[in-house]
C-alpha positions as CSV (number, residue, x, y, z in Angstrom):
1,R,5.0,97.0,233.6
2,M,5.7,94.2,236.2
3,P,9.5,94.4,236.7
4,N,9.5,92.0,239.6
5,L,7.7,89.2,237.8
6,R,9.8,86.1,237.4
7,L,7.3,83.5,236.3
8,L,3.8,83.9,234.9
9,R,2.0,80.5,234.2
10,V,-1.3,80.8,232.3
11,V,-3.3,77.5,232.5
12,L,-6.3,77.4,229.9
13,V,-8.9,74.9,231.1
14,G,-11.9,73.8,229.2
15,F,-12.2,73.3,225.5
16,N,-15.2,70.9,226.1
17,G,-17.3,72.0,223.0
18,S,-20.6,73.9,222.9
19,K,-24.0,72.8,223.7
20,Q,-26.5,72.4,220.8
21,G,-29.7,71.5,222.7
22,K,-28.8,68.3,224.6
23,D,-25.9,67.5,222.3
24,I,-22.3,68.7,222.6
25,E,-20.5,70.0,219.6
26,P,-16.7,69.4,220.0
27,D,-14.4,72.3,219.7
28,P,-12.4,72.1,216.5
29,N,-9.8,74.5,217.7
30,A,-9.1,72.8,221.0
31,P,-5.3,72.8,221.6
32,A,-3.4,69.6,222.7
33,D,-2.8,69.1,226.4
34,G,0.4,70.5,227.6
35,L,2.7,73.4,227.1
36,L,1.5,75.6,224.3
37,A,4.0,78.6,224.6
38,H,7.2,79.4,226.5
39,H,8.6,82.9,226.3
40,Q,11.6,84.4,228.1
41,Y,12.1,88.1,228.8
42,Q,14.7,90.4,230.4
43,N,17.5,88.1,229.3
44,G,15.9,85.1,230.6
45,Q,15.0,86.4,234.1
46,A,11.3,86.4,233.4
47,V,9.3,83.5,232.0
48,V,5.8,83.4,230.6
49,Q,4.2,79.9,229.9
50,V,0.8,79.1,228.6
51,W,-0.6,75.6,229.1
52,G,-3.7,74.0,227.7
53,C,-5.8,71.3,229.5
54,K,-9.1,69.8,228.4
55,G,-11.7,69.2,231.1
56,L,-13.7,70.8,233.9
57,W,-12.3,72.6,236.9
58,P,-11.6,71.4,239.5
59,A,-11.8,67.7,238.4
60,V,-9.1,68.4,235.8
61,S,-6.7,69.5,238.5
62,R,-6.6,66.0,239.9
63,G,-4.5,64.3,237.3
64,A,-3.9,66.7,234.5
65,P,-2.2,64.9,231.7
66,F,1.0,66.9,231.6
67,T,3.9,67.6,233.9
68,I,5.4,70.9,234.9
69,P,9.1,70.1,235.0
70,D,10.3,73.1,236.9
71,Q,7.7,72.8,239.7
72,M,9.1,71.1,242.7
73,G,6.8,70.6,245.6
74,G,3.8,69.9,243.3
75,L,1.5,67.1,243.9
76,A,1.6,64.1,241.6
77,F,0.1,60.7,241.1
78,V,2.2,57.6,240.9
79,V,1.6,55.8,237.6
80,G,4.7,53.6,237.0
81,D,6.4,50.8,238.7
82,V,7.6,51.5,242.2
83,P,10.8,49.4,242.8
84,G,10.7,49.3,246.6
85,R,6.9,49.2,246.8
86,S,6.8,52.2,249.1
87,F,4.0,53.7,247.2
88,S,1.0,52.3,245.4
89,I,-0.2,53.0,241.9
90,G,-2.4,56.0,241.9
91,E,-1.1,57.3,245.3
92,R,-0.7,61.1,245.6
93,V,2.8,62.1,246.4
94,A,4.8,65.3,246.7
95,V,7.5,65.8,244.0
96,I,10.7,67.0,245.7
97,G,13.3,66.2,243.0
98,R,13.6,65.1,239.4
99,Q,16.2,63.2,237.3
100,G,15.1,62.4,233.7
101,S,11.8,60.6,233.8
102,M,12.1,59.8,237.4
103,C,10.8,61.8,240.3
104,L,11.9,61.8,243.9
105,A,8.6,61.4,245.7
106,R,7.8,62.0,249.2
107,S,4.6,60.6,250.9
108,L,2.0,63.2,252.1
109,D,2.6,62.1,255.7
110,G,6.3,62.7,255.2
111,L,7.5,59.3,256.3
112,R,8.2,57.6,252.9
113,R,10.6,58.8,250.1
114,E,11.5,57.1,246.8
115,W,12.4,57.6,243.2
116,V,9.2,56.7,241.1
117,T,7.8,57.3,237.7
118,T,5.1,59.9,237.7
119,Q,3.1,61.2,234.9
120,Y,0.3,63.4,236.3
121,L,0.9,66.6,238.3
122,E,-2.0,68.5,239.8
123,I,-2.5,72.1,238.6
124,P,-1.5,74.2,241.6
125,K,-4.1,76.5,243.2
126,P,-4.1,79.6,241.0
127,D,-3.3,83.0,242.3
128,F,-6.1,84.4,240.0
129,A,-8.9,82.8,238.0
130,L,-10.7,84.2,235.0
131,L,-14.1,82.8,233.7
132,A,-14.2,84.2,230.2
133,N,-17.7,84.6,228.7
134,A,-18.9,81.9,231.0
135,Q,-22.7,82.0,230.0
136,L,-23.4,80.8,233.6
137,A,-27.2,80.3,233.0
138,Q,-26.6,77.9,230.0
139,Y,-23.6,76.0,231.6
140,F,-24.6,76.2,235.2
141,N,-24.1,72.6,235.9
142,D,-20.6,72.5,234.3
143,W,-19.5,75.6,236.3
144,F,-21.0,74.7,239.7
145,A,-18.3,72.5,241.2
146,G,-15.5,74.9,239.9
147,I,-17.1,78.0,241.4
148,V,-17.7,76.2,244.7
149,W,-14.0,75.2,244.7
150,L,-12.8,78.8,243.9
151,V,-15.1,80.2,246.7
152,D,-13.8,77.6,249.2
153,E,-10.2,78.3,248.3
154,K,-10.8,82.1,248.3
155,V,-9.2,82.4,244.9
156,P,-9.8,86.0,243.5
157,T,-11.9,85.4,240.4
158,A,-13.2,87.6,237.6
159,V,-16.3,86.5,235.5
160,I,-16.5,88.1,232.1
161,G,-19.7,88.3,230.0
162,M,-20.8,88.9,226.5
163,S,-23.2,91.5,224.9
164,S,-26.9,91.0,224.1
165,P,-28.5,88.7,223.2
166,D,-26.5,87.0,226.0
167,K,-28.2,88.0,229.3
168,S,-25.1,87.8,231.5
169,W,-25.2,91.6,232.2
170,E,-28.6,91.1,233.9
171,E,-27.9,87.6,235.4
172,D,-24.3,86.7,236.2
173,D,-24.1,88.7,239.5
174,K,-27.4,87.4,240.7
175,I,-26.4,83.8,240.0
176,L,-23.1,84.2,241.6
177,S,-24.7,85.8,244.7
178,A,-27.2,82.9,244.9
179,M,-24.3,80.5,244.8
180,G,-22.7,82.1,247.8
181,C,-20.0,84.1,246.1
182,D,-18.8,87.2,248.0
183,L,-18.8,89.8,245.2
184,K,-15.9,92.2,245.6
185,V,-16.1,93.9,242.3
186,E,-19.5,95.1,241.1
187,K,-20.4,94.5,237.4
188,Q,-19.0,97.1,235.1
189,R,-18.4,97.6,231.4
190,N,-15.1,96.6,230.0
191,R,-13.3,99.4,228.3
192,F,-11.5,97.1,225.9
193,P,-14.0,94.4,224.6
194,M,-13.6,92.2,221.5
195,V,-15.8,93.8,218.9
196,L,-17.3,92.0,215.9
197,E,-16.0,93.6,212.7
198,G,-18.9,95.3,211.0
199,N,-21.2,95.1,214.0
200,E,-20.1,97.0,217.1
201,A,-23.1,95.9,219.0
202,V,-21.7,92.4,219.2
203,R,-19.0,92.1,221.8
204,K,-17.1,89.5,223.7
205,N,-15.4,90.4,227.1
206,E,-18.1,93.2,227.3
207,H,-18.4,93.4,231.1
208,F,-17.1,91.7,234.2
209,C,-17.6,91.3,238.0
210,G,-15.4,89.7,240.6
211,F,-15.6,87.6,243.7
212,K,-13.4,86.2,246.5
213,G,-14.5,83.7,249.1
214,G,-18.0,83.5,250.4
215,L,-20.2,80.7,251.7
216,A,-20.6,78.3,248.8
217,K,-23.8,76.2,248.4
218,P,-23.3,72.3,248.3
219,T,-24.0,70.4,245.2
220,T,-27.2,69.1,246.7
221,A,-28.6,72.6,246.5
222,M,-28.3,73.0,242.7
223,A,-32.0,72.2,242.0
224,D,-33.2,74.5,244.7
225,L,-30.9,77.2,243.5
226,K,-32.3,76.9,240.0
227,L,-35.9,77.2,241.2
228,M,-35.1,80.1,243.4
229,L,-33.3,82.0,240.4
230,L,-36.4,81.4,238.3
231,A,-38.9,82.4,241.0
232,E,-37.1,85.5,242.2
233,H,-35.2,86.8,239.3
234,E,-36.9,85.1,236.3
235,I,-33.5,83.6,235.3
236,M,-34.0,80.3,233.3
237,I,-31.2,77.9,234.2
238,S,-30.3,75.0,231.9
239,W,-31.2,71.7,233.4
């Protein structure tokens, strides 16, 4: 249904476990970092890739532990020896060529160019972001920096919620608005939810809303936002 699609790269970020009170229970099904699937269609003219990356967005984008070999122009961090000492370890560079394990790197000011060993490529700015069953009230602190980044970068973003007893249908749009997100898609029910076998009342991907851009609140405003959401909407945000 997308005949002009040539490359679709899906990057799954997270796998940080679930909160049990103040403790974090690790995710036993977390995939390894790196390329999880690579499929070719239309006689190789279209490619779909799925990548996995543990961590929190956007911090994980600054040094994701995998490389994307076919992405020229991506940002990287120098982690190996630099023969000519043009770059320093940890310096961000632009990848403009590749040969084996070596990358032709260019300094961000465009004045220096050299073959170096790089290991960490930044995940590029996404064309679209999906926060699946985000439970914003429970994981507010974890989501905050990522949502601020998505707002500032004007990335079209969909936020998906679960059915009751999760309160995301009543709360998510209020939380996002309070954070400064410009809601472009009002909350609505998903016609194709994931339904628990034997109990149709329990659903994941049950509803969604969407935002793009806005005026994001600074991290220093987190405590005030939580108090405002409690006072005005009776939304209890996890501290």
